[in-house]
N, CA, C and O atoms as a GROMACS GRO file, in nm:
protein
  576
    1MET      N    1   2.258   0.010  -1.330
    1MET     CA    2   2.128   0.038  -1.270
    1MET      C    3   2.130   0.181  -1.219
    1MET      O    4   2.223   0.221  -1.148
    2SER      N    5   2.029   0.257  -1.253
    2SER     CA    6   2.025   0.396  -1.210
    2SER      C    7   1.991   0.404  -1.062
    2SER      O    8   1.934   0.313  -1.002
    3SER      N    9   2.030   0.517  -1.005
    3SER     CA   10   2.001   0.537  -0.864
    3SER      C   11   1.851   0.546  -0.839
    3SER      O   12   1.803   0.510  -0.732
    4LEU      N   13   1.776   0.593  -0.940
    4LEU     CA   14   1.631   0.600  -0.924
    4LEU      C   15   1.570   0.461  -0.910
    4LEU      O   16   1.477   0.440  -0.833
    5LYS      N   17   1.624   0.364  -0.985
    5LYS     CA   18   1.572   0.228  -0.975
    5LYS      C   19   1.594   0.173  -0.834
    5LYS      O   20   1.509   0.103  -0.780
    6THR      N   21   1.708   0.205  -0.776
    6THR     CA   22   1.737   0.161  -0.640
    6THR      C   23   1.641   0.225  -0.541
    6THR      O   24   1.589   0.160  -0.451
    7VAL      N   25   1.618   0.354  -0.560
    7VAL     CA   26   1.526   0.427  -0.472
    7VAL      C   27   1.385   0.371  -0.488
    7VAL      O   28   1.312   0.356  -0.389
    8ILE      N   29   1.346   0.341  -0.610
    8ILE     CA   30   1.213   0.285  -0.636
    8ILE      C   31   1.198   0.150  -0.566
    8ILE      O   32   1.096   0.122  -0.504
    9ARG      N   33   1.301   0.066  -0.578
    9ARG     CA   34   1.295  -0.064  -0.510
    9ARG      C   35   1.280  -0.047  -0.360
    9ARG      O   36   1.202  -0.117  -0.296
   10LEU      N   37   1.355   0.047  -0.304
   10LEU     CA   38   1.346   0.075  -0.160
   10LEU      C   39   1.206   0.120  -0.123
   10LEU      O   40   1.150   0.073  -0.023
   11HIS      N   41   1.148   0.210  -0.200
   11HIS     CA   42   1.014   0.260  -0.170
   11HIS      C   43   0.908   0.152  -0.188
   11HIS      O   44   0.809   0.149  -0.114
   12LYS      N   45   0.927   0.064  -0.286
   12LYS     CA   46   0.833  -0.048  -0.301
   12LYS      C   47   0.838  -0.138  -0.178
   12LYS      O   48   0.735  -0.183  -0.128
   13TRP      N   49   0.958  -0.164  -0.131
   13TRP     CA   50   0.974  -0.248  -0.012
   13TRP      C   51   0.907  -0.180   0.108
   13TRP      O   52   0.836  -0.245   0.185
   14GLN      N   53   0.930  -0.050   0.124
   14GLN     CA   54   0.869   0.022   0.236
   14GLN      C   55   0.717   0.020   0.225
   14GLN      O   56   0.647   0.004   0.325
   15LEU      N   57   0.665   0.037   0.104
   15LEU     CA   58   0.520   0.032   0.083
   15LEU      C   59   0.466  -0.106   0.118
   15LEU      O   60   0.362  -0.116   0.183
   16ASP      N   61   0.535  -0.210   0.076
   16ASP     CA   62   0.492  -0.347   0.110
   16ASP      C   63   0.491  -0.368   0.261
   16ASP      O   64   0.399  -0.431   0.315
   17GLU      N   65   0.592  -0.315   0.330
   17GLU     CA   66   0.597  -0.326   0.477
   17GLU      C   67   0.477  -0.254   0.540
   17GLU      O   68   0.417  -0.305   0.634
   18LYS      N   69   0.445  -0.139   0.489
   18LYS     CA   70   0.331  -0.063   0.544
   18LYS      C   71   0.200  -0.136   0.515
   18LYS      O   72   0.108  -0.135   0.598
   19ARG      N   73   0.190  -0.199   0.399
   19ARG     CA   74   0.070  -0.279   0.367
   19ARG      C   75   0.058  -0.397   0.462
   19ARG      O   76  -0.051  -0.428   0.510
   20ARG      N   77   0.170  -0.462   0.488
   20ARG     CA   78   0.167  -0.577   0.581
   20ARG      C   79   0.125  -0.532   0.721
   20ARG      O   80   0.043  -0.597   0.787
   21ALA      N   81   0.181  -0.420   0.765
   21ALA     CA   82   0.147  -0.369   0.898
   21ALA      C   83  -0.002  -0.335   0.905
   21ALA      O   84  -0.068  -0.363   1.005
   22LEU      N   85  -0.053  -0.273   0.799
   22LEU     CA   86  -0.196  -0.239   0.795
   22LEU      C   87  -0.281  -0.365   0.797
   22LEU      O   88  -0.383  -0.371   0.866
   23ALA      N   89  -0.240  -0.466   0.722
   23ALA     CA   90  -0.315  -0.592   0.719
   23ALA      C   91  -0.316  -0.657   0.857
   23ALA      O   92  -0.418  -0.712   0.899
   24GLU      N   93  -0.203  -0.652   0.926
   24GLU     CA   94  -0.197  -0.708   1.062
   24GLU      C   95  -0.291  -0.633   1.156
   24GLU      O   96  -0.361  -0.694   1.237
   25LEU      N   97  -0.293  -0.501   1.144
   25LEU     CA   98  -0.383  -0.421   1.228
   25LEU      C   99  -0.529  -0.454   1.197
   25LEU      O  100  -0.612  -0.463   1.288
   26GLN      N  101  -0.561  -0.471   1.070
   26GLN     CA  102  -0.698  -0.503   1.033
   26GLN      C  103  -0.736  -0.643   1.084
   26GLN      O  104  -0.849  -0.665   1.128
   27ASN      N  105  -0.642  -0.736   1.079
   27ASN     CA  106  -0.668  -0.870   1.134
   27ASN      C  107  -0.691  -0.863   1.284
   27ASN      O  108  -0.781  -0.928   1.337
   28LEU      N  109  -0.609  -0.783   1.354
   28LEU     CA  110  -0.627  -0.766   1.497
   28LEU      C  111  -0.763  -0.705   1.527
   28LEU      O  112  -0.832  -0.748   1.619
   29HIS      N  113  -0.802  -0.606   1.449
   29HIS     CA  114  -0.933  -0.544   1.467
   29HIS      C  115  -1.044  -0.647   1.450
   29HIS      O  116  -1.137  -0.653   1.530
   30ASP      N  117  -1.033  -0.727   1.346
   30ASP     CA  118  -1.134  -0.830   1.321
   30ASP      C  119  -1.142  -0.929   1.437
   30ASP      O  120  -1.251  -0.970   1.478
   31ARG      N  121  -1.025  -0.968   1.490
   31ARG     CA  122  -1.024  -1.062   1.604
   31ARG      C  123  -1.087  -0.999   1.728
   31ARG      O  124  -1.161  -1.065   1.801
   32LEU      N  125  -1.058  -0.871   1.752
   32LEU     CA  126  -1.116  -0.803   1.869
   32LEU      C  127  -1.268  -0.791   1.855
   32LEU      O  128  -1.342  -0.810   1.952
   33VAL      N  129  -1.314  -0.758   1.735
   33VAL     CA  130  -1.459  -0.747   1.711
   33VAL      C  131  -1.524  -0.884   1.729
   33VAL      O  132  -1.632  -0.893   1.788
   34ALA      N  133  -1.460  -0.988   1.680
   34ALA     CA  134  -1.514  -1.124   1.698
   34ALA      C  135  -1.517  -1.162   1.845
   34ALA      O  136  -1.612  -1.225   1.891
   35GLU      N  137  -1.415  -1.124   1.918
   35GLU     CA  138  -1.411  -1.152   2.063
   35GLU      C  139  -1.523  -1.077   2.135
   35GLU      O  140  -1.584  -1.131   2.227
   36MET      N  141  -1.549  -0.954   2.094
   36MET     CA  142  -1.658  -0.876   2.154
   36MET      C  143  -1.792  -0.943   2.125
   36MET      O  144  -1.880  -0.949   2.212
   37HIS      N  145  -1.807  -0.991   2.004
   37HIS     CA  146  -1.931  -1.060   1.967
   37HIS      C  147  -1.948  -1.188   2.052
   37HIS      O  148  -2.057  -1.216   2.101
   38ARG      N  149  -1.839  -1.263   2.067
   38ARG     CA  150  -1.846  -1.385   2.151
   38ARG      C  151  -1.882  -1.351   2.295
   38ARG      O  152  -1.959  -1.423   2.359
   39LEU      N  153  -1.827  -1.242   2.346
   39LEU     CA  154  -1.858  -1.200   2.482
   39LEU      C  155  -2.006  -1.164   2.495
   39LEU      O  156  -2.071  -1.201   2.593
   40GLN      N  157  -2.059  -1.094   2.397
   40GLN     CA  158  -2.202  -1.060   2.400
   40GLN      C  159  -2.289  -1.186   2.396
   40GLN      O  160  -2.390  -1.194   2.466
   41GLN      N  161  -2.250  -1.282   2.314
   41GLN     CA  162  -2.325  -1.408   2.307
   41GLN      C  163  -2.317  -1.483   2.440
   41GLN      O  164  -2.415  -1.540   2.487
   42GLU      N  165  -2.198  -1.481   2.500
   42GLU     CA  166  -2.180  -1.548   2.629
   42GLU      C  167  -2.266  -1.481   2.737
   42GLU      O  168  -2.325  -1.549   2.821
   43MET      N  169  -2.272  -1.349   2.734
   43MET     CA  170  -2.355  -1.278   2.832
   43MET      C  171  -2.503  -1.312   2.815
   43MET      O  172  -2.574  -1.333   2.913
   44LEU      N  173  -2.549  -1.318   2.690
   44LEU     CA  174  -2.688  -1.356   2.665
   44LEU      C  175  -2.717  -1.497   2.716
   44LEU      O  176  -2.820  -1.522   2.778
   45TYR      N  177  -2.626  -1.588   2.691
   45TYR     CA  178  -2.643  -1.725   2.737
   45TYR      C  179  -2.649  -1.730   2.890
   45TYR      O  180  -2.736  -1.796   2.947
   46GLU      N  181  -2.557  -1.660   2.955
   46GLU     CA  182  -2.554  -1.661   3.102
   46GLU      C  183  -2.680  -1.595   3.159
   46GLU      O  184  -2.729  -1.637   3.265
   47GLN      N  185  -2.734  -1.494   3.092
   47GLN     CA  186  -2.859  -1.432   3.138
   47GLN      C  187  -2.973  -1.532   3.131
   47GLN      O  188  -3.055  -1.541   3.223
   48GLN      N  189  -2.977  -1.609   3.022
   48GLN     CA  190  -3.082  -1.710   3.008
   48GLN      C  191  -3.070  -1.817   3.117
   48GLN      O  192  -3.169  -1.861   3.174
   49VAL      N  193  -2.946  -1.858   3.143
   49VAL     CA  194  -2.924  -1.960   3.247
   49VAL      C  195  -2.964  -1.904   3.383
   49VAL      O  196  -3.026  -1.975   3.463
   50ALA      N  197  -2.930  -1.780   3.411
   50ALA     CA  198  -2.963  -1.718   3.540
   50ALA      C  199  -3.114  -1.704   3.557
   50ALA      O  200  -3.165  -1.718   3.668
   51ARG      N  201  -3.186  -1.677   3.449
   51ARG     CA  202  -3.332  -1.667   3.456
   51ARG      C  203  -3.394  -1.804   3.484
   51ARG      O  204  -3.493  -1.817   3.556
   52ALA      N  205  -3.333  -1.905   3.423
   52ALA     CA  206  -3.391  -2.039   3.435
   52ALA      C  207  -3.358  -2.105   3.568
   52ALA      O  208  -3.438  -2.184   3.618
   53ASP      N  209  -3.245  -2.077   3.626
   53ASP     CA  210  -3.200  -2.145   3.748
   53ASP      C  211  -3.169  -2.041   3.856
   53ASP      O  212  -3.073  -1.965   3.842
   54PRO      N  213  -3.250  -2.036   3.964
   54PRO     CA  214  -3.227  -1.937   4.069
   54PRO      C  215  -3.090  -1.950   4.135
   54PRO      O  216  -3.034  -1.851   4.181
   55MET      N  217  -3.034  -2.071   4.140
   55MET     CA  218  -2.902  -2.091   4.200
   55MET      C  219  -2.793  -2.025   4.114
   55MET      O  220  -2.695  -1.971   4.166
   56ALA      N  221  -2.810  -2.031   3.982
   56ALA     CA  222  -2.712  -1.972   3.891
   56ALA      C  223  -2.720  -1.819   3.896
   56ALA      O  224  -2.623  -1.751   3.863
   57ALA      N  225  -2.836  -1.766   3.937
   57ALA     CA  226  -2.854  -1.621   3.943
   57ALA      C  227  -2.760  -1.557   4.043
   57ALA      O  228  -2.719  -1.442   4.026
   58PHE      N  229  -2.724  -1.632   4.149
   58PHE     CA  230  -2.633  -1.576   4.250
   58PHE      C  231  -2.496  -1.547   4.190
   58PHE      O  232  -2.434  -1.446   4.223
   59GLY      N  233  -2.448  -1.633   4.104
   59GLY     CA  234  -2.316  -1.616   4.043
   59GLY      C  235  -2.317  -1.523   3.923
   59GLY      O  236  -2.211  -1.479   3.878
   60TYR      N  237  -2.436  -1.494   3.872
   60TYR     CA  238  -2.445  -1.412   3.752
   60TYR      C  239  -2.393  -1.270   3.775
   60TYR      O  240  -2.332  -1.211   3.686
   61ALA      N  241  -2.417  -1.214   3.891
   61ALA     CA  242  -2.376  -1.076   3.918
   61ALA      C  243  -2.224  -1.061   3.905
   61ALA      O  244  -2.176  -0.966   3.844
   62ALA      N  245  -2.151  -1.154   3.961
   62ALA     CA  246  -2.004  -1.148   3.951
   62ALA      C  247  -1.960  -1.166   3.806
   62ALA      O  248  -1.871  -1.097   3.757
   63PHE      N  249  -2.025  -1.262   3.736
   63PHE     CA  250  -1.993  -1.284   3.594
   63PHE      C  251  -2.020  -1.158   3.513
   63PHE      O  252  -1.937  -1.116   3.432
   64ALA      N  253  -2.138  -1.097   3.536
   64ALA     CA  254  -2.177  -0.979   3.459
   64ALA      C  255  -2.080  -0.865   3.482
   64ALA      O  256  -2.043  -0.794   3.388
   65LYS      N  257  -2.037  -0.846   3.606
   65LYS     CA  258  -1.943  -0.738   3.638
   65LYS      C  259  -1.811  -0.762   3.564
   65LYS      O  260  -1.757  -0.669   3.503
   66ALA      N  261  -1.760  -0.883   3.569
   66ALA     CA  262  -1.634  -0.916   3.500
   66ALA      C  263  -1.651  -0.905   3.348
   66ALA      O  264  -1.562  -0.856   3.279
   67ALA      N  265  -1.766  -0.950   3.296
   67ALA     CA  266  -1.790  -0.945   3.152
   67ALA      C  267  -1.802  -0.801   3.104
   67ALA      O  268  -1.751  -0.768   2.997
   68LEU      N  269  -1.865  -0.716   3.180
   68LEU     CA  270  -1.877  -0.576   3.142
   68LEU      C  271  -1.739  -0.508   3.140
   68LEU      O  272  -1.710  -0.429   3.051
   69GLU      N  273  -1.656  -0.541   3.239
   69GLU     CA  274  -1.521  -0.486   3.244
   69GLU      C  275  -1.440  -0.535   3.123
   69GLU      O  276  -1.368  -0.458   3.060
   70ARG      N  277  -1.453  -0.662   3.092
   70ARG     CA  278  -1.384  -0.721   2.976
   70ARG      C  279  -1.433  -0.654   2.847
   70ARG      O  280  -1.354  -0.625   2.757
   71GLY      N  281  -1.563  -0.631   2.838
   71GLY     CA  282  -1.621  -0.563   2.722
   71GLY      C  283  -1.568  -0.421   2.708
   71GLY      O  284  -1.540  -0.375   2.598
   72ARG      N  285  -1.555  -0.351   2.821
   72ARG     CA  286  -1.501  -0.215   2.819
   72ARG      C  287  -1.357  -0.216   2.769
   72ARG      O  288  -1.318  -0.132   2.689
   73ARG      N  289  -1.278  -0.312   2.818
   73ARG     CA  290  -1.138  -0.322   2.773
   73ARG      C  291  -1.131  -0.356   2.624
   73ARG      O  292  -1.047  -0.303   2.552
   74LEU      N  293  -1.220  -0.443   2.580
   74LEU     CA  294  -1.223  -0.477   2.437
   74LEU      C  295  -1.259  -0.354   2.353
   74LEU      O  296  -1.199  -0.329   2.249
   75GLN      N  297  -1.357  -0.277   2.399
   75GLN     CA  298  -1.397  -0.156   2.327
   75GLN      C  299  -1.280  -0.058   2.319
   75GLN      O  300  -1.255   0.003   2.215
   76ASP      N  301  -1.208  -0.042   2.432
   76ASP     CA  302  -1.090   0.046   2.432
   76ASP      C  303  -0.985  -0.004   2.332
   76ASP      O  304  -0.927   0.074   2.257
   77SER      N  305  -0.963  -0.133   2.333
   77SER     CA  306  -0.865  -0.191   2.240
   77SER      C  307  -0.908  -0.171   2.096
   77SER      O  308  -0.826  -0.138   2.010
   78ILE      N  309  -1.036  -0.191   2.069
   78ILE     CA  310  -1.088  -0.172   1.933
   78ILE      C  311  -1.068  -0.027   1.890
   78ILE      O  312  -1.028  -0.001   1.776
   79ALA      N  313  -1.097   0.067   1.979
   79ALA     CA  314  -1.081   0.209   1.947
   79ALA      C  315  -0.934   0.242   1.919
   79ALA      O  316  -0.904   0.316   1.826
   80GLN      N  317  -0.843   0.186   1.998
   80GLN     CA  318  -0.700   0.211   1.976
   80GLN      C  319  -0.655   0.154   1.842
   80GLN      O  320  -0.581   0.218   1.768
   81VAL      N  321  -0.700   0.034   1.812
   81VAL     CA  322  -0.662  -0.029   1.686
   81VAL      C  323  -0.718   0.049   1.568
   81VAL      O  324  -0.652   0.063   1.466
   82GLU      N  325  -0.840   0.099   1.582
   82GLU     CA  326  -0.899   0.180   1.475
   82GLU      C  327  -0.816   0.307   1.450
   82GLU      O  328  -0.799   0.349   1.335
   83GLN      N  329  -0.766   0.368   1.559
   83GLN     CA  330  -0.680   0.485   1.543
   83GLN      C  331  -0.550   0.446   1.473
   83GLN      O  332  -0.501   0.518   1.385
   84GLN      N  333  -0.494   0.332   1.513
   84GLN     CA  334  -0.370   0.285   1.450
   84GLN      C  335  -0.393   0.253   1.303
   84GLN      O  336  -0.306   0.278   1.219
   85ILE      N  337  -0.510   0.198   1.271
   85ILE     CA  338  -0.543   0.168   1.131
   85ILE      C  339  -0.550   0.298   1.051
   85ILE      O  340  -0.501   0.304   0.938
   86ALA      N  341  -0.610   0.401   1.109
   86ALA     CA  342  -0.621   0.529   1.039
   86ALA      C  343  -0.482   0.587   1.012
   86ALA      O  344  -0.455   0.636   0.902
   87VAL      N  345  -0.394   0.580   1.111
   87VAL     CA  346  -0.257   0.631   1.094
   87VAL      C  347  -0.183   0.547   0.990
   87VAL      O  348  -0.116   0.601   0.903
   88ALA      N  349  -0.195   0.415   1.001
   88ALA     CA  350  -0.126   0.326   0.907
   88ALA      C  351  -0.176   0.345   0.765
   88ALA      O  352  -0.098   0.338   0.670
   89THR      N  353  -0.305   0.369   0.749
   89THR     CA  354  -0.361   0.393   0.616
   89THR      C  355  -0.305   0.522   0.558
   89THR      O  356  -0.271   0.527   0.439
   90GLU      N  357  -0.295   0.625   0.640
   90GLU     CA  358  -0.240   0.751   0.594
   90GLU      C  359  -0.092   0.735   0.557
   90GLU      O  360  -0.048   0.788   0.454
   91GLU      N  361  -0.016   0.663   0.640
   91GLU     CA  362   0.125   0.640   0.610
   91GLU      C  363   0.142   0.560   0.481
   91GLU      O  364   0.231   0.587   0.401
   92MET      N  365   0.055   0.463   0.461
   92MET     CA  366   0.062   0.382   0.339
   92MET      C  367   0.031   0.469   0.217
   92MET      O  368   0.097   0.456   0.114
   93ALA      N  369  -0.067   0.556   0.228
   93ALA     CA  370  -0.101   0.645   0.116
   93ALA      C  371   0.016   0.738   0.085
   93ALA      O  372   0.045   0.763  -0.032
   94GLU      N  373   0.081   0.790   0.188
   94GLU     CA  374   0.197   0.877   0.167
   94GLU      C  375   0.311   0.799   0.101
   94GLU      O  376   0.376   0.850   0.010
   95ALA      N  377   0.334   0.676   0.147
   95ALA     CA  378   0.440   0.594   0.087
   95ALA      C  379   0.408   0.564  -0.059
   95ALA      O  380   0.498   0.563  -0.143
   96PHE      N  381   0.282   0.541  -0.089
   96PHE     CA  382   0.240   0.514  -0.227
   96PHE      C  383   0.265   0.637  -0.314
   96PHE      O  384   0.316   0.626  -0.426
   97GLN      N  385   0.229   0.755  -0.262
   97GLN     CA  386   0.251   0.879  -0.338
   97GLN      C  387   0.399   0.902  -0.362
   97GLN      O  388   0.439   0.943  -0.471
   98GLU      N  389   0.480   0.876  -0.261
   98GLU     CA  390   0.625   0.892  -0.274
   98GLU      C  391   0.680   0.796  -0.380
   98GLU      O  392   0.762   0.836  -0.464
   99LEU      N  393   0.636   0.672  -0.376
   99LEU     CA  394   0.678   0.573  -0.476
   99LEU      C  395   0.638   0.620  -0.616
   99LEU      O  396   0.719   0.615  -0.708
  100LYS      N  397   0.514   0.665  -0.631
  100LYS     CA  398   0.467   0.711  -0.762
  100LYS      C  399   0.551   0.828  -0.812
  100LYS      O  400   0.580   0.838  -0.932
  101ARG      N  401   0.589   0.916  -0.721
  101ARG     CA  402   0.670   1.031  -0.760
  101ARG      C  403   0.803   0.983  -0.822
  101ARG      O  404   0.845   1.034  -0.925
  102PHE      N  405   0.868   0.886  -0.758
  102PHE     CA  406   0.994   0.835  -0.810
  102PHE      C  407   0.973   0.755  -0.938
  102PHE      O  408   1.056   0.761  -1.029
  103GLU      N  409   0.864   0.680  -0.946
  103GLU     CA  410   0.836   0.603  -1.068
  103GLU      C  411   0.814   0.698  -1.186
  103GLU      O  412   0.860   0.672  -1.297
  104LEU      N  413   0.742   0.807  -1.162
  104LEU     CA  414   0.720   0.904  -1.268
  104LEU      C  415   0.850   0.973  -1.310
  104LEU      O  416   0.872   1.000  -1.428
  105ALA      N  417   0.936   1.000  -1.212
  105ALA     CA  418   1.066   1.060  -1.245
  105ALA      C  419   1.149   0.964  -1.329
  105ALA      O  420   1.213   1.006  -1.425
  106GLU      N  421   1.148   0.836  -1.294
  106GLU     CA  422   1.221   0.735  -1.370
  106GLU      C  423   1.163   0.723  -1.511
  106GLU      O  424   1.237   0.712  -1.610
  107GLU      N  425   1.031   0.724  -1.520
  107GLU     CA  426   0.965   0.716  -1.650
  107GLU      C  427   1.004   0.835  -1.737
  107GLU      O  428   1.030   0.820  -1.857
  108GLU      N  429   1.009   0.952  -1.678
  108GLU     CA  430   1.048   1.073  -1.752
  108GLU      C  431   1.194   1.064  -1.794
  108GLU      O  432   1.228   1.104  -1.906
  109ARG      N  433   1.281   1.012  -1.709
  109ARG     CA  434   1.422   0.996  -1.743
  109ARG      C  435   1.438   0.901  -1.861
  109ARG      O  436   1.514   0.928  -1.954
  110LEU      N  437   1.365   0.790  -1.858
  110LEU     CA  438   1.370   0.694  -1.968
  110LEU      C  439   1.317   0.755  -2.097
  110LEU      O  440   1.369   0.729  -2.206
  111LYS      N  441   1.214   0.835  -2.085
  111LYS     CA  442   1.157   0.902  -2.202
  111LYS      C  443   1.260   0.997  -2.264
  111LYS      O  444   1.276   1.001  -2.386
  112ARG      N  445   1.330   1.072  -2.178
  112ARG     CA  446   1.434   1.164  -2.228
  112ARG      C  447   1.547   1.085  -2.294
  112ARG      O  448   1.599   1.126  -2.398
  113GLU      N  449   1.584   0.972  -2.235
  113GLU     CA  450   1.689   0.888  -2.294
  113GLU      C  451   1.648   0.837  -2.431
  113GLU      O  452   1.726   0.843  -2.526
  114ARG      N  453   1.525   0.788  -2.442
  114ARG     CA  454   1.476   0.739  -2.571
  114ARG      C  455   1.474   0.851  -2.675
  114ARG      O  456   1.508   0.830  -2.791
  115GLU      N  457   1.434   0.970  -2.632
  115GLU     CA  458   1.430   1.085  -2.723
  115GLU      C  459   1.572   1.122  -2.767
  115GLU      O  460   1.592   1.155  -2.884
  116LYS      N  461   1.667   1.116  -2.678
  116LYS     CA  462   1.807   1.146  -2.710
  116LYS      C  463   1.860   1.045  -2.811
  116LYS      O  464   1.927   1.082  -2.907
  117ILE      N  465   1.829   0.917  -2.790
  117ILE     CA  466   1.872   0.812  -2.883
  117ILE      C  467   1.806   0.832  -3.019
  117ILE      O  468   1.870   0.818  -3.123
  118ARG      N  469   1.677   0.866  -3.018
  118ARG     CA  470   1.605   0.889  -3.143
  118ARG      C  471   1.668   1.006  -3.220
  118ARG      O  472   1.684   0.998  -3.342
  119ARG      N  473   1.702   1.113  -3.150
  119ARG     CA  474   1.764   1.228  -3.216
  119ARG      C  475   1.901   1.192  -3.274
  119ARG      O  476   1.935   1.236  -3.384
  120LYS      N  477   1.979   1.111  -3.202
  120LYS     CA  478   2.110   1.067  -3.253
  120LYS      C  479   2.092   0.984  -3.379
  120LYS      O  480   2.162   1.003  -3.478
  121GLU      N  481   1.995   0.891  -3.375
  121GLU     CA  482   1.970   0.807  -3.491
  121GLU      C  483   1.925   0.892  -3.609
  121GLU      O  484   1.967   0.869  -3.723
  122GLU      N  485   1.840   0.989  -3.582
  122GLU     CA  486   1.791   1.079  -3.686
  122GLU      C  487   1.908   1.158  -3.746
  122GLU      O  488   1.915   1.176  -3.867
  123ALA      N  489   1.998   1.205  -3.660
  123ALA     CA  490   2.114   1.281  -3.707
  123ALA      C  491   2.203   1.192  -3.793
  123ALA      O  492   2.256   1.237  -3.895
  124MET      N  493   2.220   1.065  -3.752
  124MET     CA  494   2.301   0.973  -3.831
  124MET      C  495   2.236   0.948  -3.967
  124MET      O  496   2.304   0.946  -4.069
  125LEU      N  497   2.106   0.929  -3.969
  125LEU     CA  498   2.035   0.908  -4.096
  125LEU      C  499   2.043   1.031  -4.185
  125LEU      O  500   2.062   1.021  -4.306
  126ASP      N  501   2.029   1.148  -4.122
  126ASP     CA  502   2.041   1.272  -4.199
  126ASP      C  503   2.181   1.286  -4.258
  126ASP      O  504   2.197   1.325  -4.374
  127GLU      N  505   2.281   1.253  -4.177
  127GLU     CA  506   2.420   1.260  -4.224
  127GLU      C  507   2.442   1.163  -4.339
  127GLU      O  508   2.507   1.197  -4.438
  128THR      N  509   2.388   1.041  -4.326
  128THR     CA  510   2.402   0.940  -4.432
  128THR      C  511   2.333   0.989  -4.559
  128THR      O  512   2.387   0.974  -4.668
  129ALA      N  513   2.215   1.045  -4.544
  129ALA     CA  514   2.142   1.097  -4.660
  129ALA      C  515   2.218   1.213  -4.724
  129ALA      O  516   2.224   1.224  -4.847
  130LEU      N  517   2.275   1.299  -4.641
  130LEU     CA  518   2.351   1.413  -4.692
  130LEU      C  519   2.475   1.366  -4.769
  130LEU      O  520   2.506   1.420  -4.875
  131VAL      N  521   2.545   1.266  -4.715
  131VAL     CA  522   2.663   1.212  -4.783
  131VAL      C  523   2.620   1.152  -4.917
  131VAL      O  524   2.686   1.175  -5.019
  132GLY      N  525   2.511   1.077  -4.918
  132GLY     CA  526   2.461   1.019  -5.044
  132GLY      C  527   2.423   1.127  -5.144
  132GLY      O  528   2.450   1.114  -5.263
  133PHE      N  529   2.359   1.233  -5.095
  133PHE     CA  530   2.318   1.344  -5.182
  133PHE      C  531   2.441   1.411  -5.243
  133PHE      O  532   2.442   1.441  -5.363
  134ARG      N  533   2.543   1.435  -5.162
  134ARG     CA  534   2.666   1.498  -5.211
  134ARG      C  535   2.734   1.412  -5.316
  134ARG      O  536   2.784   1.462  -5.417
  135ARG      N  537   2.737   1.280  -5.292
  135ARG     CA  538   2.799   1.189  -5.390
  135ARG      C  539   2.725   1.197  -5.525
  135ARG      O  540   2.786   1.205  -5.631
  136ARG      N  541   2.592   1.194  -5.515
  136ARG     CA  542   2.514   1.204  -5.640
  136ARG      C  543   2.540   1.337  -5.710
  136ARG      O  544   2.551   1.344  -5.832
  137GLN      N  545   2.549   1.443  -5.630
  137GLN     CA  546   2.578   1.575  -5.686
  137GLN      C  547   2.715   1.575  -5.754
  137GLN      O  548   2.731   1.628  -5.864
  138GLU      N  549   2.814   1.515  -5.685
  138GLU     CA  550   2.948   1.510  -5.742
  138GLU      C  551   2.949   1.428  -5.869
  138GLU      O  552   3.015   1.465  -5.966
  139GLN      N  553   2.874   1.315  -5.870
  139GLN     CA  554   2.868   1.230  -5.988
  139GLN      C  555   2.799   1.304  -6.102
  139GLN      O  556   2.842   1.295  -6.217
  140GLU      N  557   2.693   1.376  -6.071
  140GLU     CA  558   2.623   1.452  -6.174
  140GLU      C  559   2.711   1.564  -6.228
  140GLU      O  560   2.713   1.590  -6.348
  141ASN      N  561   2.785   1.629  -6.139
  141ASN     CA  562   2.873   1.737  -6.179
  141ASN      C  563   2.992   1.682  -6.260
  141ASN      O  564   3.039   1.746  -6.353
  142ALA      N  565   3.039   1.565  -6.222
  142ALA     CA  566   3.152   1.505  -6.295
  142ALA      C  567   3.106   1.459  -6.432
  142ALA      O  568   3.184   1.463  -6.528
  143GLY      N  569   2.982   1.415  -6.444
  143GLY     CA  570   2.928   1.367  -6.570
  143GLY      C  571   2.888   1.480  -6.662
  143GLY      O  572   2.868   1.455  -6.781
  144THR      N  573   2.875   1.596  -6.616
  144THR     CA  574   2.832   1.707  -6.699
  144THR      C  575   2.943   1.773  -6.770
  144THR      O  576   2.920   1.869  -6.844
   0.00000   0.00000   0.00000
């Protein structure tokens, strides 16, 4: 096994790891966005309850304050995850380019090997043809 094949396997593994990490970040982002949506729905529901029941309106202020703080923290988390996704995407693209570079080098090495084998086979065929030609020449010269 060539050293390039080993390097390619290593880079494929690293690329897969970066893809997994990116997928995890995207899942986390999706969960945070869903949590933000649930919080907004909960706030709307509590607003409706507070409008309908004057007794519930007293507790709504504390709920709203806590919900707004929770929403702010969720927004911060979403922004951080989006930054991490951008970095992870860039790292994955770099890993992919690096992998492609080694794959192309391996492909070129194999192409050179095939060409070398083809040239050897051609030389052997040429040698065989030359030996046959010389024999015929010798036979023709001996017969003359």
